[in-house]
C-alpha positions in Angstrom: 104.1 101.3 114.8 102.9 104.2 116.9 100.1 102.4 118.7 99.8 101.6 122.4 98.3 98.8 124.5 95.0 99.9 125.9 94.4 102.5 123.1 90.9 102.4 121.5 91.1 101.8 117.8 88.7 101.0 115.0 88.6 99.2 111.7 86.2 99.9 108.9 83.2 102.2 108.6 79.7 102.0 109.9 78.4 102.2 106.3 79.6 98.7 105.7 81.3 97.1 108.7 82.9 98.6 111.8 84.8 97.1 114.7 86.1 99.0 117.7 87.9 98.2 120.9 91.1 98.5 122.9 94.5 97.1 121.8 95.3 94.2 124.1 98.6 93.1 122.5 101.1 94.5 120.0 103.6 92.5 117.8 106.1 95.0 116.6 108.0 92.5 114.4 104.8 91.4 112.6 103.3 94.9 112.7 100.0 93.5 114.0 97.8 94.4 116.9 95.3 92.3 118.8 92.0 94.1 119.6 89.2 93.1 122.0 86.1 94.0 120.0 83.7 96.0 122.2 81.6 97.9 119.7 80.5 97.0 116.1 77.9 97.5 113.5 74.7 95.4 114.1 75.7 93.1 111.2 79.0 92.4 112.9 77.9 92.4 116.5 78.5 88.7 116.8 82.2 89.6 117.0 81.8 91.7 120.2 83.9 90.0 122.9 86.2 88.4 120.4 90.0 89.0 120.2 90.9 89.8 116.6 94.3 90.5 115.0 94.7 93.4 112.6 97.6 94.8 110.5 98.7 97.8 112.4 98.4 100.0 109.3 94.8 98.9 108.8 93.4 100.4 112.0 93.1 103.9 113.3 93.0 105.4 116.8 89.5 106.4 117.8 89.1 110.1 118.4 86.0 111.3 120.1 82.8 109.2 120.4 82.0 106.0 118.5 80.1 106.7 115.3 76.3 106.3 115.1 75.0 103.0 113.8 77.2 101.0 116.2 76.3 98.9 119.2 77.9 97.4 122.3 75.3 94.6 122.4 76.7 91.2 121.2 74.5 89.1 118.9 74.9 85.4 119.1 74.4 85.0 115.4 75.7 87.1 112.5 72.9 89.3 111.1 73.0 89.1 107.3 73.5 92.4 105.6 70.7 93.1 103.1 71.7 92.7 99.5 73.2 95.9 98.0 73.1 97.0 94.4 76.2 98.4 92.9 74.7 101.9 93.3 74.1 101.3 97.0 77.8 100.1 97.4 78.9 103.4 95.7 76.6 105.4 97.9 77.9 103.8 101.1 81.5 104.2 100.0 80.8 107.9 99.3 79.2 108.3 102.7 82.2 106.5 104.3 84.6 109.0 102.6 82.6 112.0 103.8 82.3 110.7 107.3 86.0 109.9 107.4 86.9 113.4 106.3 84.2 115.4 108.3 82.9 113.1 111.0 79.3 112.7 111.9 78.4 116.2 113.2 77.6 118.0 109.9 74.0 119.3 109.5 72.0 116.7 107.6 71.5 118.8 104.5 75.2 119.6 104.1 76.2 115.9 104.8 73.8 114.6 102.2 75.0 117.2 99.7 78.6 116.2 100.2 77.7 112.5 99.9 75.9 113.2 96.7 78.9 115.1 95.3 81.3 112.3 96.2 78.9 109.7 94.7 78.9 111.7 91.5 82.7 111.9 91.5 82.9 108.1 91.9 80.3 107.5 89.2 82.1 109.8 86.8 85.3 107.7 87.0 84.5 104.2 85.7 87.8 102.8 87.0 87.2 104.2 90.5 83.6 102.9 90.5 84.7 99.4 89.4 87.5 99.3 92.1 85.1 100.4 94.8 82.5 97.8 93.9 85.1 95.1 93.7 86.5 96.1 97.1 83.1 96.2 98.6 82.2 92.8 97.2 85.4 91.4 98.7 84.8 92.9 102.1 81.2 91.6 102.1 82.2 88.2 100.9 84.8 87.8 103.6 82.9 89.2 106.5 79.3 88.0 105.9 
């Protein structure tokens, strides 16, 4: 584990769910970290202020600014995510992959082109598409 107390980390992606905050405790033996959530997507903003435990290999250090589409404002009630078609789940997964690779500073036209290319790659591989949809369904079922 190469994480440090106080380090800002994040889990997820703003295209689905995103949680960010500082590490407040480390458990080297269990390979877990406890994070105080300070920023999240609107649909998960009810978790702001909570202490959550994550597997150390499931989070990443935050580099630079928080991504767009996130907030510091806590909601008292979870906001339901609008229903997503399988095509929307694939599009969001494609966007997440592009943003993970290139960040959020690409010109809009280039960003949208890369997302469309990634979406086509996913759609051309039935096994990959099915795995992404299954994973997305599981995340949405557990979180919302």
